[in-house]
N, C-alpha and C positions, 0 to 999 in steps of 0.2 A: 265411255268404255273404249278401251284400245281396240283397234282392228284386229281380228283373229289371224293367227298364222296358219290355221287349218280350216278346212271346210266343216260344215255341220254345226257351227256355233249358233244355235237357234236363239239362245238368250240374247246375244248381241244383235241379231237380226230383228228379233221381236221388239227390242227397245227402239230401233229406228222405224219399224213399221207400225209401232204403237198397237200391237195386238198380242195375243197369247202365242207362245212358241209353237204350239201344235197347229196354228193357223198358217204357218209359213210353208210354202211349197219349195222344198229344198233341192236345188240343182247343184249345190256347192259340195255336197258329200257324195262320193262315187259309190253309192250303195245300190244293191239290186232292189228295184221298186217292187218286186214280187215277194220279197221277204218281210218278216221272217216266215219260214214255211209253217203251214198249219200244224204239221206233225211236231214241230219244235214247241209251238205254243201249248199244244196238248200235253207234251211230255213235261214241260215246266210246271203247268198247273197240277199235274199229278204228283209232282216231286217237291212241292213247297215245304213239306215237313222235313226234308233233308237239311234245310238251313239251320236246324238245331245243332247239328254235329259238325265237327271240323271236316273239311274236304280231304280227299286222298291227296297227299302232297306229291305223289308220283303220277297222278292223273291216269291211273292204269286202265280204266275202261276206254278212255279216249285214245290212249297210246295203242291199245289193242285194235281199235277201229282204224287207226292210221297205219299200223303194220299191215293190215289186210288191204287197205287202199293202195299203198305204195310198194307192198311186197318187199319190205326191208325189216330186219330184226328190230325189236323194240329199243335196243340200246342206242340206236341212231337218232332217236326222237327226244325233243325237249319241248314241253308245252309251256306257253307263257301267257301273261296277262295282256293279251294283244301283242302284235308285232312290236309296238312301241317299247314294251318292257325288254323284249329280246334285243332291240336295237341299243339299249343302254349297255348291255353286256357285250354287244359287238364293239361299242365304243371303248370299253375297257380292254377288250382283246386287241383293238387297233392301237391302244396306248403303248403297246409293246413294239410297235412297228415304226420304222423311220418316217415313212410318208403314207398318207391315205389318199388314193386317187378316187374321185367321185365324179360320175357323169352328171353334168349340169345342163339345164336346170334340174334341181333335185328336191325331193321331199325334205322339208325343213328339219325333220328329226335326225337326218344324217349329220347335218352340221352340229346340231345339239349334242348328239352322242359323241362325235369326234372331239368337239371342243371341251366336253366335260372331262376328258382325260388327257388334255393338252397335246393332242396329236397335230401334226402338220397336214392340213387338207390341201390337196392339189386338184384344182378343177379340171375336168375333161369336157370341153364343149361338145354337146350332142352332135353337131354337124361333123366334127372331127372323127367320131367313132361310129356314126350311124350305119355306115356300110360294113365296116369291120374294125378290129382293134389293132391293125398292123402297125400304126404309127406309135402306139404306146407300148407295145410288147417289148422292144429293146430296153425300155426304161425300167420295167418291173423287175424287182429282185426279191429274194426270199425275205428281205427285211421290210418289204412294202405290203400294202393292202390295197384292194380296189373294191368299191361298192357300185354295183350295177342294179338298176331297177328294171325288171323285165316281166311284163310289158312296162315301158317307161312311163313314169308319172312326172310331168303332166301331158306329154305328147301322145301317149298310146303306142309308140313305136315298139315293135317286137323284133328281137334278135333271135336267130335260129341257134340251136345247140352247136352247130358247126362254127358259128361266129364266136361263141363264148368259149369253146373248148381250148383254143390256144392260150387263154388266160390261165387255165389250170396248170399248163405245162411250165409256167414261169416259176412256180414255187411260191409266189406271193399268196397271201391270204385273199381268197376271192369270196366276197359276200354277194350273193344274188338274191335280191328281194323280189319274190314272186307273188306279191300280195294280190295281184289281179290275174294271175295265170288261170285260176279256176274258171274265168269267163270264157276261156277257149275250150272247146270240146276235145276229148282225147286225141282224135286224129290231127288236130291243129296245135296241140300242146307242145311247147318247146322247153319244158322243164329240165333242169339239170339234176333232179332228185336221184335218178338212177346212177349218176356218177359219184354220189357221195361216198360209197364204200371204197372206191378206187383212189379218191383224192382227199387225204386228211386236211388239206389246205382249203377245202370248200365248206362254206356255210350257206344253206338255202333257208330263207325265211318265207313263211306262208301265213296268210290271214284266213280266219274263218268267219270274220265279221262282215266283210264287204259283199262276198258272193251270196251269203245267206241272210244279210240284213240284220246282223246281231251286234251292231257297234256298241250298244249300251252294255253288253255283257263283257266286252274286252276278252278276246280269245284269239290266240295264234299259236304257231309252233315252228320249230326249226329242226333242221337235219344237219348233222355233222358227225365227226368221229366221237365215239364214246369217251375217249380220253379228254376231249374238250369239255364235254358235259360234266365230267367229274369236277373240273375247275369251276365251271359256272354255278353248279349247285352249291358250292361253298361260298359264292358271292351273294346269292339272292335270298329273298325272304322264304321261309319254309312253306307258306300257304299262299302263293301268289295267284292261284286260279281257284275260283269258288266252285261250290258243288253244282250250282245251276248251270254255270258255263260248261262244265264237263258234260252234264246231261244234254245240254243243247248241242254241243259239238258231236257227240255220238249219234244223236238223232238226225242231225242235219246231214252228216256224212252218209247215212243210210237212206236218205230220201231221193232215190233215183228219179222219180217223176218230176220233182222240183228242178233237179239238175238238167234233165232233158228239156224241160219247158224253157228254161233260161237260155240254153244253147241254141234252141230253135228261134226264140224270140229276138235275141240281141242283134245278130248281123243285119237282117233286113230293116229293123227299126233304126239302128245306128246309121245305116246308109241313107235312109230317107230323111232322117233328122239332119245329117250333115249336108245333104243336098239342099234342103230348105234353108239352112243357115247360110250356105254359100250364095243363095239367091238374094239374100238381103243386102242392101247397099251398105258400104263401109265395114263389112264383116267378111272374114275369110277363115275357114277351117284350115289350120296350119298343116297338119299331117293326117295320113290315113290311119286312124286309130284302130288297134286291135283289142282295145279294152272297152270298158263301159262308160267312157267319157270322151269329150272332144275338147281340144284346145283351139281357141279362136282369137284371132288378132283383129283389133279395131283400128280405125284411122287416128284416133285420139284416146285420151284417158277414158276408161270405162267407169271410173268412180262415180260420176254423176248418173250414169246409167244404172249402176248398182243401187244407188239411193232411190232413183225413180222406181225401179222394179219393186223395191221393198215397200215404199210408201204408197204407190198407186196400185200394185198388183199382189203384194205380199209374196213375192218370188225372190229367192236368194240365189245369186250366182257366185262363183268363186273367183274373186279377183286374184291376179298373180303378182301382187306387190311383194309377197314373201319369197318369190323367186327372183333374186337380184338380176339374173340374166334376161328376164322378161319384163317385169314392171307393169305399170298401170294401163298399158295399151292392150294387154292380153287378159282373157278370162277363160275359165274352164267350166264346162257344164256336164253333169251326169246325163246319161241316156235314161229317160224315164218312160212311162207308158205313153202311148200315142196321144191320148187326150191331154196329158200334162205337157208333153213336148209342144203340142199345138198351142196351149195356153201361153207358153214362153214365147213362141214365134209371133203370136198376135201382139203380145206386149212389146216385143222388140220392134215390130213394124210401127206400132203406135208411137214409140219413142223417136225413131229415126224419121218419121214423117214430120215431126215437129222441129227437127234440127235444121 
């Protein structure tokens, strides 16, 4: 089997570990370990009969919940089959642009979406723009596009709204992927969603699968000008989001206790996990992550480590070979529950004691 380009490929991992996929402790996919919420499971169980009928192609119940959450009219929202589907249409939109600037290292699907429509990708190294985008601003024109992941994957770096605002003034198409923004509580949130009505050149992408642990249902949404959505609706399949995903999304957005629990749990757990990883020999947490994952650099290739963890401990970590700017000496791990984090730490200690 070919190595996966994404985290969470449990079938690939199970083949190496020689076990069932559900026996793998997965640190490779950056999902909330407390999800799915119990409220969502109950709502899905009560709604199984809805799979008999076609889903609402406009996802109106979910859009209504989103309008309440973000306080914007419904015409600014488009629900998709995960952010991955919406990225495909970002790629088509970018196909009409001269250049597409992408902050790298970057989520592999950005390259896929841009390449699918023969656009010219211009990499922007993270260190060049980590403090601000002043160096690239003079280059951006209305014929260009730029894709920024905030918080950034795989580093977890967070840009403030003030740092991103100048990009909007250039007139270039600005795509901000906020797939992990839900992990920051409202006071710390740096979303650009409120700027959407003022800037028709802005697209904001959001995921509902990572924060709520719903990756198998495939659910995301985007915000931009109603005129843009008219074009996209003509491009896409009529029923891209299924009935159960719509119900799960509505229920999850209304589960305030689940949200509050995650916001209170993540920062201290992430801090303790990062400190413990930094204490291990030959490993270094690269940046101070604001997301639910940590990027780690090793002194050599981590591919033997990845194999060891699977075969000896049934633990999957995310190698960074699909990030050309990083390669095999880096890996990414999700922040999981304390006992699970401790299990990975003990396995890492055992490996490096033998090296």
